[in-house]
C-alpha positions as CSV (number, residue, x, y, z in Angstrom):
1,X,0.1,-0.1,-0.3
2,X,0.9,3.5,-0.7
3,X,0.9,6.3,1.8
4,X,-2.8,7.1,0.8
5,X,-3.8,3.2,1.1
6,X,-3.8,2.7,-2.4
7,X,-2.1,-0.7,-3.4
8,X,1.3,-0.4,-4.4
9,X,2.0,-0.3,-8.2
10,X,4.0,-3.8,-8.0
11,X,1.2,-5.3,-6.2
12,X,-1.2,-4.3,-8.8
13,X,1.2,-5.4,-11.4
14,X,1.3,-8.8,-9.7
15,X,-2.1,-9.1,-9.5
16,X,-2.8,-8.3,-13.3
17,X,-0.4,-10.7,-14.4
18,X,-1.7,-13.6,-12.5
19,X,-5.3,-12.8,-14.0
20,X,-3.9,-12.7,-17.6
21,X,-2.1,-16.1,-17.1
22,X,-5.3,-17.5,-15.3
23,X,-7.2,-16.3,-18.7
24,X,-4.6,-17.4,-21.0
25,X,-3.9,-21.0,-22.2
26,X,-1.2,-22.6,-20.0
27,X,1.9,-23.2,-22.5
28,X,3.0,-26.7,-22.0
29,X,6.6,-24.9,-20.9
30,X,8.6,-28.4,-20.8
31,X,11.5,-28.9,-23.4
32,X,11.8,-32.3,-24.3
33,X,15.6,-32.0,-25.2
34,X,16.2,-31.9,-21.1
35,X,17.6,-35.2,-20.3
36,X,14.9,-35.9,-17.5
37,X,12.3,-35.4,-20.1
38,X,13.6,-37.2,-23.1
39,X,14.8,-40.4,-20.9
40,X,11.0,-40.5,-19.3
41,X,9.1,-39.7,-22.7
42,X,10.9,-42.3,-24.7
43,X,12.6,-44.8,-22.1
44,X,9.2,-45.7,-20.2
45,X,7.6,-49.1,-21.3
46,X,4.2,-47.4,-21.5
47,X,5.5,-45.0,-23.9
48,X,6.9,-47.6,-26.2
49,X,4.8,-46.4,-29.1
50,X,6.3,-43.0,-28.7
51,X,9.7,-44.5,-29.2
52,X,8.6,-46.7,-32.1
53,X,7.4,-43.6,-34.0
54,X,11.0,-41.7,-33.3
55,X,12.7,-44.7,-34.7
56,X,10.8,-45.2,-37.7
57,X,10.7,-41.3,-38.3
58,X,14.6,-41.9,-38.5
59,X,15.7,-45.0,-39.9
60,X,12.8,-45.9,-42.4
61,X,13.0,-49.3,-42.6
62,X,11.6,-51.1,-45.7
63,X,9.7,-53.0,-43.2
64,X,8.6,-50.6,-40.3
65,X,9.6,-51.4,-36.4
66,X,6.4,-52.6,-35.1
67,X,7.4,-53.5,-31.5
68,X,10.7,-52.7,-29.4
69,X,12.0,-53.9,-25.8
70,X,13.6,-51.2,-23.8
71,X,16.7,-52.4,-22.0
72,X,17.3,-49.7,-19.6
73,X,14.2,-48.5,-18.7
74,X,13.3,-44.9,-17.1
75,X,14.2,-44.7,-13.5
76,X,14.4,-41.7,-11.0
77,X,17.6,-43.0,-9.6
78,X,19.5,-41.8,-12.8
79,X,18.7,-38.5,-11.6
80,X,20.0,-38.9,-8.1
81,X,22.6,-35.7,-8.5
82,X,22.9,-32.6,-10.7
83,X,25.6,-33.9,-12.8
84,X,24.9,-33.8,-16.6
85,X,25.1,-37.0,-17.9
86,X,24.2,-38.5,-21.2
87,X,21.3,-40.6,-20.8
88,X,20.4,-43.0,-23.7
89,X,17.6,-45.4,-24.7
90,X,18.7,-48.6,-25.2
91,X,16.3,-51.1,-27.1
92,X,16.0,-54.1,-29.0
93,X,13.4,-54.7,-32.1
94,X,11.5,-57.7,-33.2
95,X,14.2,-58.1,-35.9
96,X,16.9,-58.8,-33.4
97,X,18.7,-55.2,-34.0
98,X,19.9,-53.2,-31.0
99,X,19.2,-49.7,-30.7
100,X,20.8,-46.8,-28.9
101,X,19.5,-43.3,-29.0
102,X,20.4,-40.1,-27.3
103,X,19.6,-36.3,-26.8
104,X,22.8,-34.1,-27.1
105,X,22.9,-30.5,-26.1
106,X,26.3,-30.4,-26.4
107,X,28.8,-30.9,-29.2
108,X,32.0,-31.8,-27.9
109,X,35.7,-33.2,-29.7
110,X,35.2,-37.3,-30.3
111,X,31.4,-37.1,-30.6
112,X,31.3,-39.3,-33.7
113,X,34.2,-41.5,-32.4
114,X,32.2,-41.9,-29.3
115,X,29.2,-42.9,-31.2
116,X,30.9,-45.4,-33.2
117,X,32.7,-46.5,-30.1
118,X,28.7,-47.5,-28.5
119,X,27.6,-49.1,-31.5
120,X,30.7,-51.4,-31.9
121,X,30.1,-52.1,-27.8
122,X,26.6,-53.1,-28.9
123,X,27.4,-55.4,-31.7
124,X,30.1,-57.0,-29.8
125,X,27.9,-57.8,-26.7
126,X,25.4,-59.5,-28.7
127,X,27.9,-62.6,-29.2
128,X,27.5,-64.7,-26.2
129,X,28.7,-68.1,-25.2
130,X,27.8,-70.6,-27.8
131,X,26.4,-68.0,-30.4
132,X,27.7,-67.9,-33.9
133,X,29.1,-64.8,-35.9
134,X,26.0,-65.2,-38.0
135,X,23.6,-64.4,-35.3
136,X,24.8,-60.8,-34.9
137,X,22.5,-58.2,-35.8
138,X,22.7,-54.3,-36.4
139,X,23.9,-52.4,-34.0
140,X,22.6,-48.7,-34.5
141,X,23.5,-45.8,-32.6
142,X,21.3,-42.3,-33.2
143,X,22.4,-39.1,-31.9
144,X,19.9,-36.2,-31.7
145,X,21.2,-32.8,-31.5
146,X,20.1,-29.6,-30.7
147,X,23.2,-28.0,-32.1
148,X,25.1,-28.0,-35.4
149,X,27.5,-31.1,-35.6
150,X,28.8,-30.5,-39.1
151,X,28.8,-26.4,-39.3
152,X,29.7,-26.5,-43.4
153,X,26.8,-28.7,-44.2
154,X,23.2,-28.3,-44.6
155,X,21.9,-32.0,-44.6
156,X,20.3,-32.2,-41.1
157,X,20.5,-36.3,-41.0
158,X,23.6,-38.6,-41.9
159,X,23.7,-42.2,-42.0
160,X,27.2,-44.0,-41.6
161,X,27.3,-47.7,-42.7
162,X,30.3,-50.0,-43.3
163,X,30.7,-49.5,-46.9
164,X,33.0,-49.7,-50.0
165,X,31.6,-47.0,-52.0
166,X,33.9,-47.3,-55.0
167,X,32.0,-50.6,-55.9
168,X,28.8,-49.5,-54.3
169,X,28.8,-52.4,-51.4
170,X,28.0,-52.4,-48.0
171,X,28.2,-55.0,-45.0
172,X,24.4,-55.5,-43.9
173,X,23.5,-56.2,-40.6
174,X,26.5,-54.4,-38.9
175,X,27.4,-51.1,-37.7
176,X,25.3,-48.1,-38.3
177,X,25.5,-44.6,-37.0
178,X,23.1,-41.7,-37.3
179,X,23.3,-38.2,-36.5
180,X,20.1,-35.9,-36.7
181,X,20.8,-32.0,-36.4
182,X,17.4,-30.9,-35.1
183,X,18.3,-27.2,-35.9
184,X,19.0,-27.5,-39.5
185,X,15.2,-28.4,-40.2
186,X,13.1,-25.5,-41.6
187,X,10.3,-25.4,-39.3
188,X,6.9,-23.5,-40.2
189,X,3.7,-23.9,-38.0
190,X,1.7,-23.3,-41.2
191,X,3.2,-26.6,-42.7
192,X,4.3,-28.8,-39.9
193,X,1.1,-30.8,-40.1
194,X,1.9,-32.4,-43.7
195,X,5.7,-32.2,-43.3
196,X,7.7,-35.5,-43.2
197,X,7.6,-37.3,-39.7
198,X,11.3,-36.3,-38.8
199,X,10.3,-32.5,-39.4
200,X,7.5,-33.1,-37.0
201,X,9.9,-34.7,-34.5
202,X,12.1,-31.7,-34.7
203,X,9.2,-29.4,-34.3
204,X,8.2,-31.2,-31.0
205,X,11.8,-31.6,-29.7
206,X,12.6,-27.8,-30.3
207,X,9.1,-25.8,-30.1
208,X,6.8,-27.9,-27.8
209,X,7.5,-25.7,-24.6
210,X,6.5,-22.7,-26.4
211,X,2.9,-24.2,-27.0
212,X,-0.4,-24.8,-25.5
213,X,-0.8,-28.9,-25.6
214,X,-4.1,-28.4,-27.3
215,X,-2.7,-26.7,-30.3
216,X,0.3,-28.8,-30.3
217,X,-1.9,-31.6,-30.7
218,X,-3.7,-30.0,-33.6
219,X,-0.2,-29.3,-35.2
220,X,1.2,-32.8,-34.8
221,X,-2.1,-35.2,-35.3
222,X,-0.2,-38.6,-35.4
223,X,-1.1,-41.0,-32.5
224,X,2.4,-41.2,-31.4
225,X,2.7,-37.4,-30.9
226,X,-0.6,-37.3,-29.1
227,X,0.8,-39.9,-26.5
228,X,4.3,-37.7,-26.6
229,X,2.6,-34.8,-25.8
230,X,0.5,-36.6,-23.0
231,X,3.7,-38.0,-21.5
232,X,5.1,-34.0,-21.4
233,X,1.9,-32.9,-20.0
234,X,2.0,-35.2,-17.2
235,X,5.8,-34.3,-16.3
236,X,4.3,-30.4,-15.9
237,X,1.5,-31.4,-13.7
238,X,3.6,-33.4,-11.1
239,X,5.2,-31.4,-8.8
240,X,8.2,-34.3,-8.1
241,X,8.7,-34.3,-12.0
242,X,8.5,-30.5,-12.6
243,X,11.1,-30.1,-9.8
244,X,13.1,-32.5,-11.0
245,X,13.2,-30.9,-14.8
246,X,14.0,-27.6,-13.3
247,X,17.2,-29.0,-11.5
248,X,18.1,-30.9,-14.8
249,X,17.5,-27.7,-17.2
250,X,19.8,-25.7,-14.6
251,X,22.3,-28.4,-14.7
252,X,22.2,-28.2,-18.2
253,X,22.3,-24.6,-18.5
254,X,25.3,-24.2,-16.1
255,X,27.4,-27.0,-17.6
256,X,26.6,-25.1,-21.3
257,X,27.9,-21.9,-19.6
258,X,30.9,-23.4,-18.1
259,X,31.7,-25.1,-21.6
260,X,31.3,-21.9,-23.3
261,X,33.5,-19.9,-20.7
262,X,36.3,-22.2,-20.9
263,X,36.1,-22.2,-24.9
264,X,36.0,-18.3,-24.7
265,X,39.1,-18.5,-22.6
266,X,40.9,-20.7,-24.6
267,X,40.4,-18.5,-27.4
268,X,41.5,-15.3,-25.8
269,X,44.9,-17.2,-24.6
270,X,45.4,-18.8,-28.1
271,X,44.7,-15.6,-29.3
272,X,47.2,-13.8,-27.1
273,X,49.9,-16.5,-27.9
274,X,49.2,-16.2,-31.6
275,X,49.9,-12.5,-31.3
276,X,53.2,-13.2,-29.4
277,X,54.6,-15.8,-31.9
278,X,53.3,-13.3,-34.8
279,X,55.1,-10.6,-33.4
280,X,58.3,-12.8,-32.7
281,X,58.3,-13.8,-36.1
282,X,57.8,-10.1,-37.5
283,X,60.7,-9.2,-35.3
284,X,62.6,-12.1,-36.8
285,X,61.7,-11.5,-40.5
286,X,62.6,-7.7,-39.9
287,X,66.1,-8.5,-38.7
288,X,66.7,-10.7,-41.4
289,X,65.8,-8.0,-44.2
290,X,67.8,-5.4,-42.5
291,X,70.7,-8.0,-42.6
292,X,70.2,-8.8,-46.1
293,X,70.2,-5.2,-47.2
294,X,73.2,-4.5,-45.4
295,X,74.9,-7.3,-46.5
296,X,74.1,-6.3,-50.2
297,X,75.5,-3.0,-49.6
298,X,78.8,-4.2,-48.3
299,X,79.1,-6.3,-51.4
300,X,78.6,-3.3,-53.4
301,X,75.2,-4.9,-54.8
302,X,72.0,-3.0,-55.2
303,X,69.7,-3.5,-51.9
304,X,66.6,-5.3,-52.5
305,X,63.4,-3.4,-51.5
306,X,62.2,-4.0,-48.4
307,X,58.6,-4.9,-49.5
308,X,60.3,-7.6,-52.2
309,X,62.2,-9.1,-49.1
310,X,59.1,-9.0,-47.0
311,X,57.4,-11.5,-49.5
312,X,59.9,-14.1,-48.8
313,X,59.5,-16.8,-46.1
314,X,61.7,-16.5,-43.0
315,X,63.6,-19.4,-44.2
316,X,64.2,-18.2,-47.6
317,X,65.7,-14.8,-46.1
318,X,67.9,-17.2,-43.9
319,X,69.3,-18.8,-46.9
320,X,69.7,-15.2,-48.5
321,X,71.7,-14.0,-45.4
322,X,73.8,-16.9,-45.1
323,X,74.7,-16.9,-48.6
324,X,75.6,-13.3,-48.5
325,X,77.6,-13.6,-45.6
326,X,79.7,-16.7,-47.4
327,X,80.6,-14.4,-50.3
328,X,81.6,-11.6,-48.1
329,X,83.9,-14.0,-46.4
330,X,85.3,-15.2,-49.3
331,X,85.9,-11.9,-50.8
332,X,87.9,-10.9,-47.5
333,X,90.0,-13.9,-47.5
């Protein structure tokens, strides 16, 4: 209250904002790219149809996947601390293929190699006692990214296999790695309902938090999306899940902030080092240019211009100085 008994501006504004929020439809407000949400939506047995929908959109087999068994189901114990870890979903389909799918919000050195390593591990782990090599099935590693991995490339989805490109042959039922860079898809609300399934999933991952659930269901009418939206809604409505989501989102942001800060610091140090090195090289080259011109004068020759000498490399200038010095010594002896 102010001095005249009237409500303060801040109190009035707070009541107005709250009233407007009650009138407006509530946005989903949950990012499916956060590890807790991703694992609960795609790694819970009751959401197997959602996982199948995503896998079919990415893999596009001649015969779609109709059943998968989740090998590492969602567990709250996976989120017992605030550390940011990669929480993947491992599964096996009815054709015996082993699948690993993960969400990455950070691109780091060696990411592709790690994906290959995971796929190789899944491939090797199939060969138990008494089993034949002929029993091995595809081991497929899938990485969804909300950052760019291949910066000079505009293609969002890449599939890597064991192949002989020269003779157009590949080793089937072996190692396979998929990268899906979500931000490379051109997502438009007006056309998303008729877009390819993978584009619709990109829309869901990147933009779901900005929509009211009813509107999101209208834009993504497929049954797998309806269930995915319901799963995210349940997280938003449950206090324990919402608290866990907020913690994981904060951990994710803190990790990214630390990574960006370290990268900037490294760039600054690299720049300083580069400048120092450049100055050292500049001084060295300047000294060699001066020596060359003095030696030419002592030999009674016309001095080369500074510009022409600076165009030469340090090694070339060093060789010129050595040659001029040798000629001067020979003349004096």
